[in-house]
MMTF fields as JSON, N, C-alpha, C and O atoms, coordinates in Angstrom:
{
  "mmtfVersion": "1.0.0",
  "mmtfProducer": "UNKNOWN",
  "numBonds": 319,
  "numAtoms": 320,
  "numGroups": 80,
  "numChains": 1,
  "numModels": 1,
  "chainsPerModel": [1],
  "groupsPerChain": [80],
  "chainIdList": ["A"],
  "bondAtomList": [4, 2, 8, 6, 12, 10, 16, 14, 20, 18, 24, 22, 28, 26, 32, 30, 36, 34, 40, 38, 44, 42, 48, 46, 52, 50, 56, 54, 60, 58, 64, 62, 68, 66, 72, 70, 76, 74, 80, 78, 84, 82, 88, 86, 92, 90, 96, 94, 100, 98, 104, 102, 108, 106, 112, 110, 116, 114, 120, 118, 124, 122, 128, 126, 132, 130, 136, 134, 140, 138, 144, 142, 148, 146, 152, 150, 156, 154, 160, 158, 164, 162, 168, 166, 172, 170, 176, 174, 180, 178, 184, 182, 188, 186, 192, 190, 196, 194, 200, 198, 204, 202, 208, 206, 212, 210, 216, 214, 220, 218, 224, 222, 228, 226, 232, 230, 236, 234, 240, 238, 244, 242, 248, 246, 252, 250, 256, 254, 260, 258, 264, 262, 268, 266, 272, 270, 276, 274, 280, 278, 284, 282, 288, 286, 292, 290, 296, 294, 300, 298, 304, 302, 308, 306, 312, 310, 316, 314],
  "bondOrderList": [1, 1, 1, 1, 1, 1, 1, 1, 1, 1, 1, 1, 1, 1, 1, 1, 1, 1, 1, 1, 1, 1, 1, 1, 1, 1, 1, 1, 1, 1, 1, 1, 1, 1, 1, 1, 1, 1, 1, 1, 1, 1, 1, 1, 1, 1, 1, 1, 1, 1, 1, 1, 1, 1, 1, 1, 1, 1, 1, 1, 1, 1, 1, 1, 1, 1, 1, 1, 1, 1, 1, 1, 1, 1, 1, 1, 1, 1, 1],
  "groupList": [{"groupName": "UNK", "atomNameList": ["N", "CA", "C", "O"], "elementList": ["N", "C", "C", "O"], "formalChargeList": [0, 0, 0, 0], "bondAtomList": [1, 0, 2, 1, 3, 2], "bondOrderList": [1, 1, 2], "singleLetterCode": "X", "chemCompType": "L-PEPTIDE LINKING"}],
  "groupTypeList": [0, 0, 0, 0, 0, 0, 0, 0, 0, 0, 0, 0, 0, 0, 0, 0, 0, 0, 0, 0, 0, 0, 0, 0, 0, 0, 0, 0, 0, 0, 0, 0, 0, 0, 0, 0, 0, 0, 0, 0, 0, 0, 0, 0, 0, 0, 0, 0, 0, 0, 0, 0, 0, 0, 0, 0, 0, 0, 0, 0, 0, 0, 0, 0, 0, 0, 0, 0, 0, 0, 0, 0, 0, 0, 0, 0, 0, 0, 0, 0],
  "groupIdList": [1, 2, 3, 4, 5, 6, 7, 8, 9, 10, 11, 12, 13, 14, 15, 16, 17, 18, 19, 20, 21, 22, 23, 24, 25, 26, 27, 28, 29, 30, 31, 32, 33, 34, 35, 36, 37, 38, 39, 40, 41, 42, 43, 44, 45, 46, 47, 48, 49, 50, 51, 52, 53, 54, 55, 56, 57, 58, 59, 60, 61, 62, 63, 64, 65, 66, 67, 68, 69, 70, 71, 72, 73, 74, 75, 76, 77, 78, 79, 80],
  "secStructList": [7, 7, 7, 7, 7, 1, 1, 7, 7, 1, 1, 2, 2, 2, 2, 2, 2, 2, 2, 1, 7, 1, 3, 3, 7, 2, 2, 0, 0, 0, 0, 0, 2, 6, 1, 7, 6, 6, 4, 4, 4, 6, 2, 2, 2, 2, 6, 7, 1, 7, 7, 7, 5, 7, 7, 6, 6, 1, 7, 5, 3, 3, 6, 6, 6, 6, 2, 2, 2, 2, 2, 6, 6, 1, 1, 7, 7, 7, 7, 7],
  "xCoordList": [14.001, 14.121, 13.499, 12.442, 14.465, 12.442, 12.16, 12.824, 10.979, 10.293, 10.459, 10.429, 10.711, 10.885, 9.701, 9.642, 8.837, 8.114, 8.968, 10.12, 7.734, 8.773, 8.94, 9.867, 7.342, 8.205, 8.905, 9.424, 9.636, 10.778, 12.069, 12.633, 12.39, 13.48, 14.144, 13.506, 16.18, 16.438, 15.356, 15.183, 14.564, 14.793, 13.598, 12.944, 13.73, 13.097, 12.125, 11.325, 11.968, 10.044, 9.493, 8.283, 10.452, 9.339, 8.903, 7.729, 9.595, 9.811, 8.894, 8.106, 8.407, 8.095, 6.827, 5.893, 6.283, 5.142, 4.498, 3.449, 5.013, 4.813, 4.313, 3.334, 4.756, 4.098, 2.29, 1.128, 2.937, 0.958, -0.362, 0.177, -1.402, -1.869, -1.812, -1.382, -2.544, -2.583, -3.199, -2.778, -4.475, -5.229, -5.293, -5.317, -5.307, -5.325, -6.601, -6.781, -7.148, -8.22, -7.692, -6.527, -8.595, -7.668, -6.961, -5.922, -7.387, -6.622, -4.889, -3.673, -5.269, -2.858, -2.383, -1.354, -3.025, -2.954, -2.293, -1.18, -3.943, -3.124, -2.196, -1.843, -1.943, -0.5, 0.519, 1.388, 0.265, 1.561, 1.935, 2.956, 1.184, 1.184, 2.651, 3.731, 1.326, 1.465, 0.162, 0.207, -0.533, -1.452, -3.337, -3.806, -3.636, -5.278, -5.838, -5.622, -7.27, -7.708, -8.79, -9.458, -8.8, -9.646, -9.295, -10.003, -7.986, -6.834, -7.183, -7.231, -7.351, -7.365, -8.416, -8.27, -10.083, -10.826, -10.899, -12.085, -10.467, -10.248, -9.357, -9.939, -8.448, -7.574, -7.997, -7.68, -9.054, -10.402, -11.481, -11.356, -11.899, -12.617, -11.977, -12.384, -11.292, -9.899, -9.649, -10.319, -9.16, -8.493, -7.074, -6.633, -6.517, -5.319, -4.229, -3.02, -4.829, -4.443, -4.008, -4.294, -3.164, -3.807, -4.642, -5.009, -4.803, -5.726, -6.356, -5.77, -7.955, -8.036, -10.111, -10.928, -10.406, -10.507, -12.51, -12.374, -13.413, -14.597, -14.371, -13.144, -15.211, -14.582, -16.724, -16.617, -17.795, -18.504, -18.43, -17.807, -18.951, -19.485, -18.018, -18.082, -16.718, -15.707, -14.963, -15.052, -14.169, -12.25, -11.817, -12.082, -10.74, -9.613, -8.721, -8.951, -6.82, -6.215, -5.204, -4.712, -5.141, -4.257, -1.949, -1.439, -0.885, -0.281, 0.952, 2.121, 0.248, 2.018, 1.463, 2.3, -0.328, -0.269, -0.406, -0.377, -0.598, 0.069, 2.205, 2.965, 2.269, 3.805, 4.332, 5.327, 3.74, 4.223, 3.763, 4.199, 2.084, 1.916, 2.693, 2.895, 3.16, 4.384, 5.458, 5.405, 6.695, 7.544, 7.014, 7.422, 6.126, 5.386, 5.155, 4.549, 5.474, 4.935, 6.899, 7.663, 6.983, 8.637, 10.365, 11.484, 8.7, 10.045, 9.593, 9.595, 9.499, 9.118, 10.706, 11.491, 10.744, 11.844, 11.224, 9.993, 12.025, 11.968, 12.904, 12.717, 13.985, 14.087, 12.82, 12.168, 13.084, 10.986, 11.789, 11.397],
  "yCoordList": [-6.034, -6.464, -5.38, -4.835, -4.869, -4.228, -5.294, -6.329, -4.983, -5.365, -3.8, -2.569, -5.463, -4.347, -5.482, -6.708, -4.335, -4.334, -5.078, -4.796, -6.385, -7.129, -6.092, -5.919, -5.176, -3.804, -3.207, -2.837, -2.513, -1.978, -2.407, -3.208, -1.962, -2.391, -1.14, -0.124, -0.898, -0.28, 0.834, 2.041, -0.387, -0.349, 0.429, 0.448, 1.048, 2.903, 2.304, 2.288, 1.803, 1.006, 0.375, 0.261, -0.099, -0.901, -0.036, 0.3, 0.482, 1.882, 2.347, 2.337, 3.237, 4.328, 2.993, 3.655, 1.818, 1.063, 1.032, 0.403, 1.589, 1.259, 2.659, 2.61, 3.565, 4.861, 5.049, 5.443, 4.63, 4.846, 3.261, 2.172, 3.278, 2.356, 0.78, 0.759, -0.438, -1.409, -0.889, -1.12, 0.025, -0.078, 1.768, 2.78, 1.874, 3.107, 3.94, 3.577, 4.554, 5.042, 5.457, 5.854, 5.445, 6.185, 7.44, 7.574, 8.374, 9.093, 8.962, 9.098, 8.837, 7.913, 7.223, 7.392, 6.771, 5.362, 6.566, 6.547, 7.652, 8.088, 9.152, 9.929, 9.214, 10.497, 9.415, 9.35, 8.717, 7.659, 7.544, 7.984, 7.003, 7.064, 7.718, 7.488, 8.976, 10.56, 10.014, 10.31, 9.368, 9.751, 10.602, 10.799, 10.764, 10.821, 10.383, 9.191, 10.554, 9.054, 8.692, 7.663, 9.588, 8.162, 7.492, 6.837, 7.599, 6.075, 5.017, 3.807, 5.385, 4.388, 4.323, 3.914, 4.561, 4.101, 3.739, 3.416, 3.564, 3.661, 1.264, 0.311, 1.177, 0.21, -0.582, -1.763, -0.015, -1.203, -1.564, -2.754, -1.581, -1.745, -2.666, -3.746, -2.155, -2.838, -3.623, -4.554, -4.122, -5.243, -5.352, -6.212, -3.179, -3.508, -2.909, -2.782, -2.637, -1.848, -2.733, -3.856, -1.587, -3.132, -2.484, -1.37, -4.81, -5.547, -4.159, -3.226, -4.497, -3.425, -3.448, -3.779, -3.023, -4.626, -3.249, -2.025, -3.661, -3.209, -2.883, -2.878, -2.321, -1.958, -1.575, -0.581, -1.667, -1.637, -1.092, -1.598, 0.104, 0.996, 2.183, 3.207, 1.503, 2.514, 0.914, -0.236, 1.664, 0.99, 1.237, 2.255, -0.097, -0.06, -0.394, -1.586, -0.089, -1.064, -0.943, -0.01, -2.631, -3.01, -1.967, -2.659, -1.057, -0.756, -2.06, -1.874, -3.338, -3.715, -4.45, -4.698, -4.587, -5.55, -4.577, -5.001, -2.799, -1.757, -2.236, -2.254, -2.476, -1.476, -2.764, -2.536, -4.004, -5.599, -5.722, -6.398, -4.355, -4.018, -3.288, -3.4, -2.46, -1.273, -2.146, -2.13, -3.13, -3.853, -4.319, -3.764, -5.344, -6.173, -5.072, -5.142, -4.36, -3.072, -2.586, -2.353, -2.641, -2.189, -3.221, -3.032, -4.757, -5.756, -5.992, -6.828, -5.476, -6.032, -5.627, -4.706, -6.618, -7.168, -6.302, -6.277, -5.344, -4.916, -4.902, -4.518, -5.742, -7.042, -8.207, -9.139, -7.153, -8.344, -9.025, -10.05],
  "zCoordList": [31.497, 30.592, 29.555, 29.874, 27.644, 27.604, 26.738, 26.681, 25.935, 25.169, 23.92, 23.929, 22.6, 21.408, 20.672, 20.575, 20.24, 19.465, 17.926, 17.598, 16.913, 15.967, 14.893, 14.101, 15.14, 14.121, 14.316, 13.263, 15.696, 14.623, 14.561, 15.306, 13.853, 12.941, 12.637, 12.915, 11.728, 11.385, 10.502, 10.668, 9.246, 7.251, 7.96, 9.002, 6.744, 6.236, 6.156, 7.092, 5.295, 4.91, 5.876, 6.074, 6.572, 7.941, 8.602, 8.453, 9.385, 10.386, 10.259, 11.205, 8.544, 8.075, 7.91, 8.361, 7.631, 7.394, 9.055, 9.199, 10.088, 11.41, 12.033, 12.777, 11.848, 12.436, 11.09, 11.198, 10.315, 10.112, 10.296, 10.492, 10.243, 10.893, 9.495, 8.342, 10.468, 8.939, 7.907, 6.773, 8.158, 7.219, 6.226, 6.925, 4.967, 4.267, 3.574, 2.411, 3.846, 2.764, 1.849, 1.848, 0.705, -1.094, -0.992, -1.639, -0.266, -0.425, 0.542, 0.411, 0.88, 2.062, 0.553, -0.1, 0.418, 0.04, -1.802, -2.328, -2.355, -3.459, -3.138, -4.025, -2.435, -2.044, -2.279, -3.147, -1.468, -1.52, -2.704, -3.233, -3.092, -4.982, -5.861, -6.405, -5.335, -6.082, -7.88, -9.073, -7.234, -8.465, -7.404, -6.283, -8.891, -8.36, -7.815, -8.036, -6.412, -6.523, -7.363, -7.459, -7.843, -9.349, -10.22, -10.985, -10.193, -11.068, -9.689, -9.91, -8.688, -8.019, -7.595, -6.443, -7.914, -8.867, -10.033, -10.105, -11.005, -12.283, -12.081, -12.598, -11.515, -11.35, -10.911, -11.053, -10.082, -8.315, -9.868, -9.575, -10.482, -11.436, -12.8, -13.23, -13.094, -13.928, -12.922, -13.368, -11.722, -10.951, -12.128, -12.891, -11.528, -12.498, -11.383, -11.575, -10.395, -9.013, -7.551, -7.136, -7.021, -5.632, -4.453, -4.079, -3.796, -3.547, -2.715, -2.165, -2.901, -1.848, -1.563, -2.422, -0.227, 0.332, 1.671, 1.659, 2.212, 1.857, 2.882, 2.985, 4.553, 5.282, 5.184, 4.466, 5.337, 5.302, 4.464, 3.531, 4.314, 2.745, 2.267, 1.586, 2.971, 2.792, 2.377, 2.805, 1.24, 0.821, 1.903, 2.543, 2.42, 2.578, 2.294, 2.09, 1.909, 1.404, 2.685, 3.319, 2.745, 3.413, 3.448, 2.566, 3.878, 3.704, 3.289, 2.95, 3.448, 3.316, 1.133, 0.265, 0.941, 0.343, -1.259, -2.414, -0.613, -1.281, -1.625, -2.593, -0.382, -0.693, -1.689, -2.379, -1.773, -2.798, -4.142, -5.074, -4.003, -5.511, -6.29, -7.5, -5.453, -5.829, -6.265, -7.495, -5.77, -5.678, -7.371, -8.392, -7.323, -8.776, -9.574, -10.644, -9.244, -11.155, -11.341, -12.277, -9.844, -10.411, -11.614, -12.091, -11.35, -11.258, -13.763, -14.666, -13.663, -15.967, -16.755, -16.526, -17.634, -18.868, -19.499, -19.486, -20.236, -20.637, -22.793, -23.947, -21.764, -23.77, -24.161, -23.691, -25.722, -25.811, -26.544, -27.103]
}
């Protein structure tokens, strides 16, 4: 019986997440979001961007947290 990975799925978002590692550099996240790296640093300073972690002296992002943050940005009410 073949073993299946818990990450194997037909969902394209999950399939893409399985191909990339669990941690991302600011350069990778900036390219993914389509913003300059400097913007990520400003968001970190202001506390408004995706959650960031220090690994030694390096900044790293967890892909699932970036995706969750991105989804939360898309849900807002325009009717005020």
